[in-house]
C-alpha positions in Angstrom: 0.0 0.0 0.0 1.5 3.3 -1.1 0.6 6.5 0.8 0.4 9.7 -1.5 1.4 13.2 -0.9 -1.7 15.3 -0.8 -2.5 18.2 -3.2 -2.5 21.8 -1.8 -5.8 23.8 -2.3 -5.3 27.4 -1.6 -7.9 30.3 -1.4 -6.8 34.0 -1.5 -9.0 36.8 -0.3 -8.7 40.4 -1.6 -10.9 43.3 -2.7 -12.1 41.2 -5.7 -12.5 37.5 -4.4 -10.3 35.0 -6.1 -10.0 31.2 -5.7 -6.8 29.5 -6.9 -6.1 25.9 -6.9 -2.6 24.4 -6.9 -2.4 20.7 -7.5 0.7 18.8 -7.9 0.8 15.3 -9.2 0.5 12.6 -6.6 3.8 11.0 -5.6 4.4 8.0 -3.3 5.8 9.3 0.1 6.4 6.2 2.2 5.5 2.6 2.4 4.4 0.5 5.4 4.6 -3.3 5.6 2.7 -5.1 6.8 -0.7 -3.4 7.2 -2.2 -6.0 9.5 -0.8 -8.5 11.8 -2.8 -11.8 12.5 -1.9 -13.8 15.6 -3.1 -17.0 17.1 -2.4 -16.8 20.8 -3.5 -17.7 24.5 -5.2 -15.6 27.1 -2.7 -13.2 28.6 0.1 -13.8 26.1 2.4 -11.0 25.1 2.7 -10.6 21.4 5.7 -8.9 19.6 5.0 -6.8 16.6 6.8 -4.7 14.0 6.0 -2.5 11.0 8.7 -1.4 8.4 8.5 2.3 7.1 10.2 2.9 3.9 10.7 6.6 2.7 10.4 6.7 -1.0 10.5 10.3 -2.2 11.6 12.4 0.7 12.7 12.2 4.3 9.7 11.7 6.7 9.1 12.0 10.3 6.2 10.0 11.8 4.4 9.8 15.2 3.2 6.4 16.5 0.3 6.2 18.7 -2.1 3.3 20.1 -5.7 4.1 19.3 -9.3 3.1 20.2 -11.1 1.5 17.1 -14.6 1.9 15.7 -16.4 0.0 13.0 -18.9 1.6 10.4 -21.8 -0.5 9.2 -19.9 -0.9 5.7 -17.1 -2.7 7.8 -14.7 -0.1 7.6 -12.5 0.0 10.7 -11.3 3.6 11.8 -9.6 5.3 14.7 -12.2 6.4 17.4 -12.0 10.1 17.7 -11.9 11.6 21.1 -12.1 8.0 22.7 -9.2 6.8 24.9 -7.6 3.5 24.3 -9.4 0.7 26.2 -7.8 -0.4 29.3 -7.9 -4.0 28.1 -5.6 -2.9 25.2 -2.0 -3.0 26.6 0.4 -1.8 23.8 4.1 -1.0 24.7 6.4 0.6 22.0 10.1 -0.8 22.0 11.2 1.9 19.6 10.6 5.7 20.0 7.1 6.9 19.2 8.6 9.4 16.9 10.4 7.9 13.8 12.6 9.8 11.4 13.3 8.1 8.1 15.7 9.4 5.5 14.9 9.2 1.7 15.7 5.6 0.4 16.0 4.2 4.0 13.7 2.2 6.3 13.0 2.0 9.8 10.9 -0.3 12.0 8.3 0.5 14.6 8.4 -2.2 17.2 6.3 -3.0 20.3 4.6 -5.6 22.4 0.8 -6.3 22.8 -0.4 -8.0 25.9 -3.7 -9.7 25.5 -6.3 -9.7 28.5 -5.5 -12.6 30.9 -9.0 -13.8 31.2 -10.6 -13.6 27.9 -10.5 -15.9 24.8 -12.2 -15.2 21.4 -11.2 -12.5 19.2 -9.3 -9.1 19.9 -8.2 -6.3 17.8 -5.9 -3.3 18.5 -4.9 -0.4 16.4 -1.9 1.8 16.0 -1.8 5.1 13.8 1.4 6.6 12.1 1.0 10.3 11.4 3.2 12.1 8.9 4.2 15.2 11.0 7.2 16.2 8.6 5.0 18.6 6.4 4.4 21.4 8.7 3.1 24.9 7.6 5.6 27.4 6.5 4.1 30.1 8.9 4.7 27.7 11.9 0.7 27.8 12.6 -0.5 24.7 14.4 -1.9 21.7 12.4 -5.5 20.8 13.3 -6.7 17.3 13.2 -9.9 17.3 11.1 -11.1 13.8 12.1 -11.0 12.4 8.5 -7.5 11.4 8.3 -6.2 14.8 7.3 -4.2 17.6 9.2 -5.1 21.3 8.2 -2.9 24.4 8.8 -3.1 28.1 7.6 -0.2 29.7 5.9 0.3 32.9 3.7 -0.3 32.6 0.0 2.9 32.7 -2.1 1.6 35.7 -3.8 1.9 37.6 -0.6 -1.8 38.1 -0.5 -3.8 37.3 2.8 -5.3 33.9 2.6 -5.2 30.2 3.9 -3.8 27.1 2.5 -4.9 23.6 3.2 -2.4 20.6 3.2 -3.8 17.2 3.6 -1.2 15.0 5.6 -1.1 11.4 6.0 -2.3 9.5 8.8 -2.5 5.6 8.4 -4.0 2.9 10.5 -2.3 -0.4 11.2 -4.1 -3.2 12.7 -3.3 -6.4 14.9 -5.9 -9.2 15.1 -5.6 -12.1 17.6 -7.6 -15.2 17.7 -7.4 -16.4 21.2 -8.1 -19.9 22.3 -8.8 -21.1 25.9 -11.2 -18.4 26.8 -15.0 -17.8 26.5 -16.9 -20.3 24.3 -17.8 -19.8 20.6 -21.6 -19.6 21.3 -21.1 -16.6 23.6 -19.5 -14.6 20.7 -21.7 -15.6 18.0 -23.2 -12.2 16.4 -26.9 -11.8 16.3 -28.4 -11.9 12.9 -30.8 -9.0 13.4 -32.5 -8.4 10.0 -32.6 -9.7 6.6 -34.2 -8.0 3.5 -33.8 -7.5 -0.4 -32.7 -3.9 -1.6 -32.7 -2.7 -5.2 -29.3 -1.5 -6.7 -29.2 -0.6 -10.4 -32.6 -2.5 -10.9 -31.3 -5.8 -9.4 -32.0 -7.6 -6.0 -29.2 -7.4 -3.3 -29.6 -9.5 -0.4 -28.8 -7.7 2.8 -28.5 -8.8 6.4 -27.6 -6.8 9.6 -25.3 -8.5 12.0 -24.6 -7.3 15.7 -21.7 -8.4 17.7 -21.8 -8.6 21.5 -20.1 -5.9 23.6 -17.4 -8.4 24.8 -15.9 -9.9 21.6 -15.7 -9.5 18.0 -14.7 -12.1 15.4 -14.3 -13.1 11.9 -17.1 -15.0 10.2 -18.4 -16.4 6.9 -21.9 -15.4 6.0 -23.9 -17.3 3.3 -27.3 -16.6 2.0 -29.9 -18.8 0.2 -33.1 -17.9 -1.3 -36.1 -20.2 -0.8 -39.3 -20.1 -2.7 -42.6 -22.2 -2.3 -40.8 -25.1 -4.2 -37.6 -25.1 -2.3 -34.1 -23.4 -2.8 -33.7 -21.1 -5.6 -30.2 -21.3 -7.1 -27.2 -22.0 -5.0 -26.0 -20.4 -1.8 -24.1 -17.2 -2.0 -21.4 -15.6 0.0 -22.2 -12.3 1.6 -19.6 -9.7 2.0 -19.0 -6.4 4.0 -19.4 -3.3 1.5 -15.7 -2.5 2.3 -14.6 -5.9 0.9 -16.7 -5.9 -2.1 -13.7 -5.5 -4.6 -11.5 -8.1 -2.8 -11.4 -11.4 -4.7 -11.1 -14.8 -3.2 -11.6 -16.1 0.3 -10.1 -12.9 1.9 -12.9 -10.9 0.4 -15.7 -13.2 2.2 -14.2 -12.6 5.6 -16.8 -10.7 7.7 -14.7 -9.2 10.6 -16.6 -7.5 13.5 -15.2 -5.6 16.4 -16.9 -6.0 19.9 -20.2 -4.0 19.9 -20.2 -3.3 16.2 -23.2 -3.5 13.8 -22.4 -4.3 10.1 -24.2 -5.2 6.9 -23.3 -8.1 4.8 -24.6 -8.0 1.2 -24.5 -9.9 -2.1 -26.3 -9.8 -5.4 -28.9 -12.5 -5.9 -27.9 -14.4 -9.0 -31.4 -16.0 -9.8 -34.3 -14.0 -11.0 -37.0 -13.2 -8.5 -40.5 -12.6 -9.6 -43.7 -11.5 -7.9 -44.4 -13.7 -5.0 -43.2 -14.6 -1.4 -39.7 -15.9 -0.6 -37.5 -16.5 2.4 -33.8 -15.5 2.9 -31.9 -18.1 4.9 -28.7 -16.6 6.5 -25.9 -19.0 7.9 -23.2 -17.7 10.1 -20.1 -20.0 10.1 -16.7 -20.0 11.3 -14.0 -22.2 10.0 -16.7 -23.9 8.0 -18.8 -24.8 10.9 -22.3 -23.2 11.1 -22.9 -21.4 14.3 -26.2 -19.8 13.5 -28.9 -20.0 11.1 -32.1 -17.9 10.6 -34.7 -17.2 7.9 -36.4 -13.9 7.0 -39.6 -13.5 5.0 -39.5 -11.6 1.9 -42.2 -10.2 -0.5 -41.3 -9.2 -4.2 -43.8 -7.0 -5.8 -44.6 -6.6 -9.6 -42.4 -3.5 -10.0 -39.5 -4.8 -8.0 -36.1 -5.4 -9.6 -36.9 -4.2 -13.2 -33.5 -4.7 -14.5 -34.0 -8.5 -14.5 -36.9 -8.2 -16.9 -34.6 -7.2 -19.6 -32.8 -10.5 -19.1 -35.1 -13.2 -18.2 -39.0 -13.6 -18.4 -41.3 -15.7 -16.4 -43.7 -17.7 -18.7 -45.5 -19.2 -15.9 -44.6 -20.0 -12.3 -41.4 -22.1 -12.2 -40.8 -21.7 -16.1 -38.7 -19.0 -17.5 -37.3 -17.8 -20.8 -34.1 -16.1 -21.4 -33.2 -13.7 -22.9 -36.4 -11.7 -22.5 -36.1 -10.1 -25.9 -34.2 -11.5 -29.0 -32.4 -9.3 -31.5 -31.2 -10.6 -35.0 -29.3 -8.6 -37.4 -28.3 -9.0 -41.2 -25.7 -6.5 -41.0 -22.0 -7.4 -41.1 -21.0 -8.9 -37.7 -24.6 -9.1 -36.6 -26.2 -12.3 -35.2 -28.4 -14.2 -37.5 -29.2 -17.0 -35.0 -29.8 -16.4 -31.3 -30.7 -19.2 -28.9 -33.8 -18.8 -26.5 -33.2 -20.8 -23.3 -36.2 -22.2 -21.5 -35.7 -23.2 -17.9 -38.1 -25.5 -15.9 -37.6 -25.1 -12.3 -40.6 -27.3 -11.3 -40.8 -31.0 -10.1 -43.2 -31.7 -13.1 -42.6 -32.4 -16.8 -44.1 -29.5 -18.9 -45.1 -29.3 -22.5 -43.9 -26.1 -24.4 -45.3 -24.8 -27.8 -43.8 -21.8 -29.5 -45.4 -19.8 -32.5 -44.2 -16.5 -34.1 -46.9 -13.8 -34.4 -46.7 -10.7 -36.5 -47.0 -7.2 -35.5 -49.4 -4.7 -36.9 -48.2 -3.4 -40.2 -45.3 -5.7 -40.3 -44.3 -8.6 -42.7 -45.5 -12.0 -41.7 -43.0 -13.5 -39.5 -42.8 -16.7 -41.6 -41.2 -14.6 -44.3 -38.1 -13.8 -42.3 -38.0 -15.8 -39.2 -37.6 -19.4 -38.3 -38.0 -21.2 -34.9 -36.9 -24.8 -34.0 -38.1 -26.8 -32.4 -41.6 -25.5 -31.7 -43.1 -28.1 -29.7 -41.4 -30.4 -27.0 -41.4 -31.2 -23.2 -39.2 -29.8 -20.6 -38.2 -32.4 -17.8 -38.1 -31.3 -14.1 -35.2 -29.1 -13.2 -33.9 -29.0 -16.8 -33.2 -26.4 -19.6 -33.6 -26.5 -23.4 -32.6 -24.1 -26.0 -34.8 -23.0 -29.0 -33.0 -21.7 -32.0 -34.4 -18.4 -33.3 -32.8 -17.4 -36.6 -33.3 -15.1 -39.6 -34.7 -16.8 -42.7 -33.2 -16.1 -46.1 -34.8 -13.9 -48.6 -37.5 -11.4 -47.7 -37.2 -7.6 -47.4 -33.7 -6.7 -46.1 -34.1 -2.9 -46.5 -36.1 -2.5 -43.3 -36.3 -3.7 -39.8 -38.8 -6.5 -38.9 -40.6 -7.3 -35.6 -42.4 -10.3 -34.3 -43.7 -11.7 -30.9 -42.6 -15.1 -30.1 -45.4 -16.9 -28.1 -44.1 -19.3 -25.6 -46.9 -21.4 -24.3 -46.7 -23.8 -21.3 -49.4 -26.6 -21.0 -50.8 -27.1 -17.5 -50.0 -30.1 -15.4 -51.5 -31.8 -12.4 -49.9 -29.3 -10.1 -49.1 -26.2 -12.2 -51.1 -23.8 -14.1 -50.5 -23.3 -17.9 -49.9 -19.9 -19.5 -48.1 -18.0 -22.1 -45.6 -15.2 -22.5 -44.6 -13.3 -25.7 -41.0 -12.5 -26.4 -40.3 -9.6 -28.7 -38.0 -10.5 -31.7 -36.2 -8.0 -33.9 -34.5 -8.4 -37.1 -32.5 -5.3 -37.8 -31.4 -4.4 -41.4 -28.0 -2.8 -42.5 -30.2 0.2 -43.6 -30.5 3.0 -41.2 -33.8 3.2 -39.3 -35.6 6.3 -38.1 -35.3 7.0 -34.5 -38.1 9.2 -33.3 -39.7 9.4 -30.0 -41.5 11.8 -27.6 -42.5 11.6 -24.0 -45.2 13.2 -21.7 -44.3 15.4 -18.7 -43.1 13.3 -15.5 -46.0 12.6 -13.1 -46.2 11.3 -9.6 -48.0 8.2 -8.7 -48.5 7.2 -4.9 -48.8 3.3 -4.6 -49.1 3.1 -0.7 -48.9 5.4 2.2 -45.1 5.1 2.1 -44.2 4.4 -1.4 -44.8 5.7 -4.9 -43.1 6.3 -8.2 -42.3 9.1 -10.8 -43.5 8.0 -14.1 -42.6 8.8 -17.7 -44.7 7.9 -20.6 -42.5 7.2 -23.8 -44.0 7.0 -27.4 -42.0 5.4 -30.3 -42.8 7.2 -33.5 -40.0 5.8 -35.4 -39.2 2.7 -37.5 -36.6 1.3 -35.0 -37.3 -0.3 -31.6 -36.2 1.8 -28.6 -34.3 0.4 -25.7 -34.4 3.2 -23.2 -32.5 3.6 -19.9 -33.1 6.8 -17.7 -31.7 8.3 -14.5 -33.9 10.6 -12.6 -32.6 13.0 -10.0 -35.0 14.8 -7.7 -33.7 17.8 -5.6 -35.8 19.3 -2.9 -35.6 23.0 -1.6 -32.7 22.3 0.8 -30.6 20.7 -2.0 -31.3 17.1 -0.9 -31.3 14.7 -3.8 -32.8 11.3 -4.6 -31.8 9.3 -7.6 -33.6 6.5 -9.4 -33.3 4.3 -12.4 -35.8 3.0 -14.9 -36.0 1.5 -18.5 -33.0 -0.7 -18.3 -33.1 -1.4 -22.1 -36.4 -3.0 -22.2 -37.8 -2.5 -25.7 -40.4 -0.1 -26.8 -41.5 -1.5 -30.3 -42.4 1.0 -33.2 -45.9 2.5 -32.9 -46.0 1.5 -29.2 -45.7 3.3 -25.9 -44.4 2.4 -22.6 -44.2 3.7 -19.0 -41.0 4.0 -17.3 -41.5 4.0 -13.5 -38.8 5.3 -11.1 -39.4 3.9 -7.8 -38.7 6.3 -4.8 -39.9 4.6 -1.6 -40.2 6.9 1.3 -40.0 10.2 -0.6 -41.2 13.0 1.4 -44.1 15.2 0.1 -43.1 18.5 -1.3 -41.8 20.3 -4.4 -38.8 18.9 -6.4 -36.7 20.0 -9.3 -36.6 16.9 -11.6 -33.7 16.3 -13.9 -33.9 13.4 -16.3 -31.2 11.8 -18.5 -32.5 9.4 -21.0 -30.6 7.2 -23.5 -33.0 5.8 -26.1 -30.7 3.1 -27.0 -27.3 1.7 -26.1 -24.6 4.0 -27.3 -27.0 6.9 -28.4 -26.6 10.4 -27.3 -28.2 11.3 -23.8 -31.4 13.2 -23.9 -32.2 15.6 -20.9 -35.4 16.9 -19.6 -36.0 19.2 -16.5 -39.3 20.2 -14.9 -40.8 21.0 -11.4 -42.6 18.1 -9.8 -45.0 18.1 -6.8 -45.2 15.2 -4.5 -48.2 14.7 -2.4 
């Protein structure tokens, strides 16, 4: 991990107010290894630690200090401001607490950490190293902002009265100890307080709230599993702290908790969830051994997780079609054949029949489209691909559209039904893209939820695949952002409503700013208006 020199931001006050910014390219200042020590120990054991500091670009002077720690719900561990080091944390430095390192050289920060004599489980201690070598030229004191930066005032280089802000580095090192021979595992198992689904970019994210007891923290693995009426849906998935979402491998799935902390563990749900009731099963494990399990009831509404509807469609309960819209092209490099995958998640064999239906004013689909097979059975828990291809001949100077009707016959335990999958055959000739929209409107669904809606009309000869982002700003500049569309088609001559879900939006007047892309790669269109929410 490299620590970087901060940029300087200066503001100079004179008769005519002027703001200047002086930013230098970031350069590595010093390097610390390791950032974390992990120990396995006994109660009361004294552990020796050392951190190596290497000066890379200039001489540095650092100040070392033991600090109390606090954990945010995202999992980030920070120094606890204005909080003394706990009496149970006994850290003794063997080197000076101020370390001077010349450029190109390295020094060690060494010390001993004595664990509490009567406690097992898991313990964490923190040490900060603060760069105190970059003081202000005017000798003014540096003030700790509490966000990892030190701020000081100095005269501007031009000689004018003003202030300059320097961001200096303070870095946290951590020591973690797993202690055997103390309190039992069950006593330190966190509580699984809540479980739910939240929407992120139109997709379902499983979220659980974990609470550690006040005496001990620990490192855990958290797994989620979605259950429907017919049993498990998909495979179990590892849940992560948001702060570790970018870390690959087993290290990224470690859920570390400090004593008394409350953290969120999250994971995208890989399987599509349609309207209905589900359960989220959460398993808390350590070393591969399950310590606690809990289930939470979930309910998915018809407007929840709209992004999945651009990927997969529900034909009937337990039978799905993917993708939910099929695009063929006769242009160079285009796909003349696209597979449609049908999945049967039920315990019954189902019969499937497919038929292409024309659209109003369009060429008959049998002139340009072929589908094979069109009549077959799907065994329980199985998949089958249907080949949808462009037929030779026909008019290639314009786009063609059809609806592929997928019909599932009823069984002894399932209800039959049908779903229409839109199919497009795009020609090399340029199509006319023309669309309009109505003003944004507010629609309340329940006492606590509602949506902002945009009606889009396709007047052109090419299908639209809109995606839109809406930002609502209230009178005190608070903002709420929502998305809609997610590339779901609007065929020529048709209209569709884009619904921006805004749960918990307070009543009042808002400035609405909309950015809409009618198709992937197209220019962004903007719309602004005032919107009243009742």
